[in-house]
Short mmCIF file of the C-alpha atoms (twelve columns), coordinates in Angstrom:
data_MODEL
# 
_entry.id   MODEL 
# 
loop_
_atom_site.group_PDB 
_atom_site.id 
_atom_site.type_symbol 
_atom_site.label_atom_id 
_atom_site.label_alt_id 
_atom_site.label_comp_id 
_atom_site.label_asym_id 
_atom_site.label_seq_id 
_atom_site.Cartn_x 
_atom_site.Cartn_y 
_atom_site.Cartn_z 
_atom_site.pdbx_PDB_model_num 
ATOM 1   C CA . MET A 1   33.079 -6.562  16.887 1 
ATOM 2   C CA . LYS A 2   29.990 -6.452  18.639 1 
ATOM 3   C CA . THR A 3   27.938 -9.257  20.442 1 
ATOM 4   C CA . ASP A 4   24.499 -9.304  21.736 1 
ATOM 5   C CA . ILE A 5   23.618 -11.741 24.189 1 
ATOM 6   C CA . ILE A 6   20.132 -12.770 25.658 1 
ATOM 7   C CA . LEU A 7   20.285 -14.233 29.123 1 
ATOM 8   C CA . SER A 8   17.379 -16.335 30.057 1 
ATOM 9   C CA . GLY A 9   16.116 -18.575 32.630 1 
ATOM 10  C CA . VAL A 10  14.008 -18.612 35.777 1 
ATOM 11  C CA . GLY A 11  14.322 -16.368 39.094 1 
ATOM 12  C CA . GLY A 12  16.950 -17.950 41.372 1 
ATOM 13  C CA . GLN A 13  18.841 -19.674 38.716 1 
ATOM 14  C CA . GLY A 14  21.972 -17.086 38.814 1 
ATOM 15  C CA . ILE A 15  21.068 -15.132 35.761 1 
ATOM 16  C CA . LEU A 16  22.525 -11.725 37.652 1 
ATOM 17  C CA . SER A 17  25.726 -13.702 38.422 1 
ATOM 18  C CA . ILE A 18  26.265 -14.486 34.675 1 
ATOM 19  C CA . ALA A 19  25.755 -10.957 33.694 1 
ATOM 20  C CA . ALA A 20  28.030 -9.956  36.283 1 
ATOM 21  C CA . ALA A 21  30.597 -12.267 35.286 1 
ATOM 22  C CA . ILE A 22  30.386 -11.122 31.598 1 
ATOM 23  C CA . GLY A 23  30.284 -7.710  32.609 1 
ATOM 24  C CA . MET A 24  33.568 -8.171  34.696 1 
ATOM 25  C CA . ALA A 25  35.103 -10.087 31.908 1 
ATOM 26  C CA . ALA A 26  34.238 -7.277  29.208 1 
ATOM 27  C CA . LEU A 27  35.686 -4.502  31.366 1 
ATOM 28  C CA . GLU A 28  38.984 -6.449  31.884 1 
ATOM 29  C CA . ASP A 29  38.964 -6.595  28.319 1 
ATOM 30  C CA . ASN A 30  38.624 -2.648  27.730 1 
ATOM 31  C CA . LEU A 31  35.342 -3.415  25.998 1 
ATOM 32  C CA . PHE A 32  32.026 -1.346  26.391 1 
ATOM 33  C CA . LEU A 33  28.962 -3.008  27.672 1 
ATOM 34  C CA . LYS A 34  25.669 -2.328  27.905 1 
ATOM 35  C CA . GLN A 35  22.778 -4.499  29.792 1 
ATOM 36  C CA . ALA A 36  19.144 -3.825  30.100 1 
ATOM 37  C CA . GLU A 37  17.671 -4.647  33.428 1 
ATOM 38  C CA . VAL A 38  17.038 -8.018  34.524 1 
ATOM 39  C CA . HIS A 39  13.221 -8.623  34.348 1 
ATOM 40  C CA . GLY A 40  10.917 -11.066 36.071 1 
ATOM 41  C CA . MET A 41  12.726 -11.859 39.256 1 
ATOM 42  C CA . SER A 42  9.736  -10.549 41.538 1 
ATOM 43  C CA . GLN A 43  9.018  -14.178 42.320 1 
ATOM 44  C CA . ARG A 44  11.349 -17.258 42.525 1 
ATOM 45  C CA . GLY A 45  10.997 -19.581 39.394 1 
ATOM 46  C CA . GLY A 46  9.282  -17.020 37.245 1 
ATOM 47  C CA . ALA A 47  10.712 -16.155 33.840 1 
ATOM 48  C CA . VAL A 48  14.073 -13.848 34.011 1 
ATOM 49  C CA . GLN A 49  15.843 -12.246 30.690 1 
ATOM 50  C CA . SER A 50  18.284 -9.677  30.344 1 
ATOM 51  C CA . HIS A 51  19.919 -8.164  27.286 1 
ATOM 52  C CA . LEU A 52  23.637 -7.852  27.278 1 
ATOM 53  C CA . ARG A 53  25.846 -6.006  24.546 1 
ATOM 54  C CA . ILE A 54  29.304 -6.364  24.316 1 
ATOM 55  C CA . SER A 55  31.548 -3.995  21.794 1 
ATOM 56  C CA . ASP A 56  34.671 -2.408  20.954 1 
ATOM 57  C CA . THR A 57  33.097 0.534   20.190 1 
ATOM 58  C CA . GLU A 58  30.222 2.411   22.215 1 
ATOM 59  C CA . VAL A 59  27.011 0.733   22.403 1 
ATOM 60  C CA . ALA A 60  23.865 3.207   22.061 1 
ATOM 61  C CA . SER A 61  21.057 0.978   23.294 1 
ATOM 62  C CA . ASP A 62  20.952 -1.695  26.069 1 
ATOM 63  C CA . LEU A 63  18.077 -3.452  24.123 1 
ATOM 64  C CA . ILE A 64  18.633 -6.061  21.566 1 
ATOM 65  C CA . PRO A 65  16.178 -5.946  18.517 1 
ATOM 66  C CA . LYS A 66  14.478 -9.012  17.427 1 
ATOM 67  C CA . GLY A 67  16.253 -11.381 14.813 1 
ATOM 68  C CA . LYS A 68  19.701 -9.428  15.937 1 
ATOM 69  C CA . ALA A 69  20.951 -11.517 19.250 1 
ATOM 70  C CA . ASP A 70  24.277 -13.429 18.441 1 
ATOM 71  C CA . LEU A 71  23.637 -15.705 21.666 1 
ATOM 72  C CA . ILE A 72  20.953 -16.627 23.622 1 
ATOM 73  C CA . LEU A 73  22.252 -18.280 26.945 1 
ATOM 74  C CA . SER A 74  19.631 -20.052 28.856 1 
ATOM 75  C CA . VAL A 75  19.801 -21.878 32.367 1 
ATOM 76  C CA . GLU A 76  16.386 -23.529 31.668 1 
ATOM 77  C CA . PRO A 77  15.354 -25.237 28.273 1 
ATOM 78  C CA . MET A 78  11.921 -23.914 27.855 1 
ATOM 79  C CA . GLU A 79  12.794 -20.491 28.467 1 
ATOM 80  C CA . SER A 80  15.554 -20.366 25.758 1 
ATOM 81  C CA . LEU A 81  12.695 -21.254 23.325 1 
ATOM 82  C CA . ARG A 82  10.658 -18.016 24.333 1 
ATOM 83  C CA . TYR A 83  13.615 -15.756 22.858 1 
ATOM 84  C CA . LEU A 84  14.290 -17.345 19.684 1 
ATOM 85  C CA . PRO A 85  12.538 -14.658 17.755 1 
ATOM 86  C CA . TRP A 86  15.516 -12.582 18.842 1 
ATOM 87  C CA . LEU A 87  18.115 -14.864 17.714 1 
ATOM 88  C CA . ASN A 88  19.915 -13.829 14.394 1 
ATOM 89  C CA . PRO A 89  19.900 -16.770 11.750 1 
ATOM 90  C CA . SER A 90  23.709 -17.432 12.458 1 
ATOM 91  C CA . GLY A 91  23.228 -16.954 16.371 1 
ATOM 92  C CA . TRP A 92  24.037 -19.781 18.934 1 
ATOM 93  C CA . LEU A 93  21.768 -21.012 21.599 1 
ATOM 94  C CA . VAL A 94  23.292 -22.306 24.540 1 
ATOM 95  C CA . SER A 95  20.923 -24.272 27.120 1 
ATOM 96  C CA . ASN A 96  20.901 -26.461 30.276 1 
ATOM 97  C CA . THR A 97  19.242 -29.799 29.606 1 
ATOM 98  C CA . GLU A 98  17.642 -29.798 33.131 1 
ATOM 99  C CA . ALA A 99  14.088 -28.302 33.589 1 
ATOM 100 C CA . PHE A 100 12.921 -25.982 36.403 1 
ATOM 101 C CA . ILE A 101 9.471  -27.159 36.107 1 
ATOM 102 C CA . ASN A 102 7.320  -24.881 38.040 1 
ATOM 103 C CA . ILE A 103 3.970  -25.286 35.931 1 
ATOM 104 C CA . ASP A 104 1.618  -28.102 36.096 1 
ATOM 105 C CA . ASN A 105 1.684  -28.529 31.900 1 
ATOM 106 C CA . TYR A 106 5.240  -28.230 31.405 1 
ATOM 107 C CA . PRO A 107 6.126  -29.688 28.132 1 
ATOM 108 C CA . ASP A 108 7.699  -33.018 27.490 1 
ATOM 109 C CA . LYS A 109 11.511 -32.514 27.852 1 
ATOM 110 C CA . GLU A 110 12.224 -34.280 24.752 1 
ATOM 111 C CA . GLU A 111 10.056 -32.200 22.626 1 
ATOM 112 C CA . ILE A 112 11.672 -29.094 24.216 1 
ATOM 113 C CA . TYR A 113 15.013 -30.580 23.049 1 
ATOM 114 C CA . SER A 114 13.815 -31.425 19.751 1 
ATOM 115 C CA . GLU A 115 12.824 -27.970 19.005 1 
ATOM 116 C CA . ILE A 116 16.474 -26.535 20.314 1 
ATOM 117 C CA . ARG A 117 17.880 -29.360 17.997 1 
ATOM 118 C CA . LYS A 118 16.348 -27.541 14.768 1 
ATOM 119 C CA . ILE A 119 18.498 -24.554 15.442 1 
ATOM 120 C CA . LYS A 120 21.418 -25.034 13.129 1 
ATOM 121 C CA . ASN A 121 23.933 -23.823 16.070 1 
ATOM 122 C CA . HIS A 122 23.011 -25.035 19.504 1 
ATOM 123 C CA . ILE A 123 24.804 -26.444 22.457 1 
ATOM 124 C CA . LEU A 124 22.830 -28.526 25.105 1 
ATOM 125 C CA . ILE A 125 24.631 -29.432 28.257 1 
ATOM 126 C CA . ASP A 126 23.403 -30.999 31.581 1 
ATOM 127 C CA . ALA A 127 24.843 -27.879 33.820 1 
ATOM 128 C CA . ASP A 128 22.962 -29.046 36.949 1 
ATOM 129 C CA . ARG A 129 24.945 -32.529 36.744 1 
ATOM 130 C CA . ILE A 130 28.519 -31.030 36.037 1 
ATOM 131 C CA . ALA A 131 27.750 -28.258 39.286 1 
ATOM 132 C CA . VAL A 132 26.784 -31.389 41.323 1 
ATOM 133 C CA . GLU A 133 29.979 -33.353 40.312 1 
ATOM 134 C CA . ALA A 134 31.794 -30.269 41.334 1 
ATOM 135 C CA . GLY A 135 30.251 -29.831 44.646 1 
ATOM 136 C CA . SER A 136 27.823 -27.176 44.191 1 
ATOM 137 C CA . ALA A 137 24.304 -27.793 42.898 1 
ATOM 138 C CA . ARG A 138 23.698 -23.932 43.135 1 
ATOM 139 C CA . SER A 139 26.733 -23.272 40.342 1 
ATOM 140 C CA . SER A 140 24.769 -24.577 37.435 1 
ATOM 141 C CA . ASN A 141 24.983 -20.932 35.862 1 
ATOM 142 C CA . MET A 142 28.659 -20.992 35.731 1 
ATOM 143 C CA . ALA A 143 28.404 -24.275 33.809 1 
ATOM 144 C CA . ILE A 144 26.126 -22.638 31.145 1 
ATOM 145 C CA . LEU A 145 28.470 -19.502 31.374 1 
ATOM 146 C CA . GLY A 146 31.398 -21.908 30.341 1 
ATOM 147 C CA . ALA A 147 29.603 -23.753 27.829 1 
ATOM 148 C CA . ALA A 148 28.995 -20.215 26.136 1 
ATOM 149 C CA . SER A 149 32.090 -18.681 26.544 1 
ATOM 150 C CA . SER A 150 34.148 -19.594 23.625 1 
ATOM 151 C CA . LEU A 151 31.266 -17.834 21.517 1 
ATOM 152 C CA . ILE A 152 31.764 -14.675 23.270 1 
ATOM 153 C CA . PRO A 153 34.783 -12.478 22.098 1 
ATOM 154 C CA . ILE A 154 36.578 -12.560 25.474 1 
ATOM 155 C CA . SER A 155 39.440 -14.315 26.386 1 
ATOM 156 C CA . HIS A 156 39.491 -17.282 28.963 1 
ATOM 157 C CA . GLU A 157 41.720 -15.684 31.197 1 
ATOM 158 C CA . LYS A 158 39.504 -12.482 31.725 1 
ATOM 159 C CA . PHE A 159 36.190 -14.787 32.263 1 
ATOM 160 C CA . HIS A 160 38.387 -16.232 34.873 1 
ATOM 161 C CA . SER A 161 39.377 -12.859 36.235 1 
ATOM 162 C CA . GLY A 162 35.663 -11.759 36.283 1 
ATOM 163 C CA . ILE A 163 34.600 -15.051 38.069 1 
ATOM 164 C CA . ARG A 164 37.148 -14.243 40.831 1 
ATOM 165 C CA . LYS A 165 35.937 -10.884 41.310 1 
ATOM 166 C CA . ILE A 166 32.304 -11.387 41.625 1 
ATOM 167 C CA . PHE A 167 32.694 -14.541 43.787 1 
ATOM 168 C CA . GLU A 168 35.934 -13.299 46.052 1 
ATOM 169 C CA . ARG A 169 33.806 -11.859 48.905 1 
ATOM 170 C CA . LYS A 170 32.405 -15.201 49.475 1 
ATOM 171 C CA . GLY A 171 36.072 -16.507 49.854 1 
ATOM 172 C CA . GLU A 172 38.681 -18.694 47.773 1 
ATOM 173 C CA . ASP A 173 36.757 -21.837 48.232 1 
ATOM 174 C CA . MET A 174 34.062 -20.391 46.294 1 
ATOM 175 C CA . VAL A 175 36.071 -18.748 43.588 1 
ATOM 176 C CA . LYS A 176 37.966 -22.036 42.834 1 
ATOM 177 C CA . LEU A 177 34.524 -24.047 42.772 1 
ATOM 178 C CA . ASN A 178 32.862 -21.559 40.196 1 
ATOM 179 C CA . LEU A 179 36.154 -21.503 38.191 1 
ATOM 180 C CA . MET A 180 35.992 -25.372 38.340 1 
ATOM 181 C CA . VAL A 181 32.423 -25.682 37.310 1 
ATOM 182 C CA . PHE A 182 33.042 -22.683 34.429 1 
ATOM 183 C CA . ASP A 183 36.009 -24.875 32.685 1 
ATOM 184 C CA . ALA A 184 33.830 -28.185 33.241 1 
ATOM 185 C CA . GLY A 185 30.861 -26.436 31.243 1 
ATOM 186 C CA . ARG A 186 33.426 -25.245 28.275 1 
ATOM 187 C CA . LYS A 187 34.730 -28.759 28.119 1 
ATOM 188 C CA . ALA A 188 31.027 -29.857 27.888 1 
ATOM 189 C CA . ALA A 189 30.362 -27.593 25.015 1 
ATOM 190 C CA . SER A 190 33.625 -28.588 23.279 1 
ATOM 191 C CA . ASP A 191 32.796 -32.188 23.764 1 
ATOM 192 C CA . TYR A 192 28.957 -31.618 22.420 1 
ATOM 193 C CA . LEU A 193 30.270 -29.832 19.296 1 
ATOM 194 C CA . SER A 194 32.993 -32.644 18.376 1 
ATOM 195 C CA . ARG A 195 30.189 -35.477 18.684 1 
# 
């Protein structure tokens, strides 16, 4: 078993926290893990991406070749399209619908959604709304992780444990909030796929 994941978004959207939660969960499940550095965080709002490879055997390289990613997990819809050349034909694209508009000529959101819907295996959720409804607008990254979690061969319980470990230093309320947002994202993805 090997799962290659590309994480994408813009600076300040919590890509590092997603990578840390997946990494903790993978280690809890006794899996091997390689992660490329997160690139692009030199400015808030700049493009950010990272490669994450999980396997039950040792992983030699931290970079995912073009056409080989099993999953693109994106907190920003336009950024998800940037990495389509890396997605394998049976791979999944999981993206937030809410745009981080940081340029004057940001494309029409409906055009972006139309491109995402061309991908056979895709999930589009409003992670920002899910996070706000849970009480923390800053937790949309955990909603996206929840939406993608059933596509990653790690148990729900291990994800919960990983999230708990990365947020426990911020207190139990923060842990509970992020677990609630994660579970709401997972449900939103299930609802999206059952439409």
